[in-house]
Steps between C-alpha positions, in 0.01 A plus 500: 500500500603418859678775681775252558875572541476867467793638284722207613468350154872448452667189665373283767542683814563341841165561644599431846826702522458877532758768422484774758672837416531826661603363842620757773853432632362385832299219346658166540373144417325469838305826433415389150385163630274686757356716234402218270415215741144628566419388141606134537780241556834648397757252371800734461590867529819650342656839486816462292784694664738733328832327545682835542266663767339197644170670473213384284453672168146632592317196378427146596308185418215332684402149404154368611408137519174586322452701193168650613666633813776660291238658280311658789827621658581658162159668473509631857862605538580637149513873544470485886758656733748322715735712728385807292594351161249400242539132398499360152365139518504294173533139410866412477604400148645139475824598338588715787450214740672214320859440603395379832568656838843650416374613167280752643692593797822567335362673199360850475152379403279779371812691479358669198203623698651596828857596463420684174334761721788502737742533212310792368533669842860421528564650156304817581704524829825454297402767248410736784824445672683561178311812444581627854858409440524686174330798653746505782799475265350779289459720817860428606633589151312823496620592842857406390481713182356800690776478749757489222348794339496692830868415560600623158286822544689542836833453339417767227416756756826472683735551210506417137881463492467205733616265220854509579450346845294236363712224335206330332387826345848575388519158332165576320632827371811339376310220331275749323802685354677195360 
């Protein structure tokens, strides 16, 4: 039993391309390159940009020429900090990479990992805003109702025979009779 391929039993992974997740916003391809170059020759660095914001989606890919270099970079950098964020470094899975250059730049790769978390946060934010909005509406209603009641109380004190001067009240009285 060799301790070979730990837990990566599924498909053939690209042993020289690493997926790097958890990037701080300031990290760009140059910084990523600098963080990984100590482990060996780098063939390519990619941080796919979000088309809307033109910022990366907090992950990137680093491709080494040599698999061994990629392996030691992964061992050393997975769980380490860069710009105060903890990195996740794994072998990139081949189906994420195929589709060539455009394929992975244009597509939200690992979307299910990274943006799921962002989506959760956005949903929580939405719910919070809705709750605040509802609370505000409720408060406004309460205030309105209280004011109405006070106005009515005020009217009562002045004079109960007020009805004649109030066309709406007159109409109501007439309606009740018919």
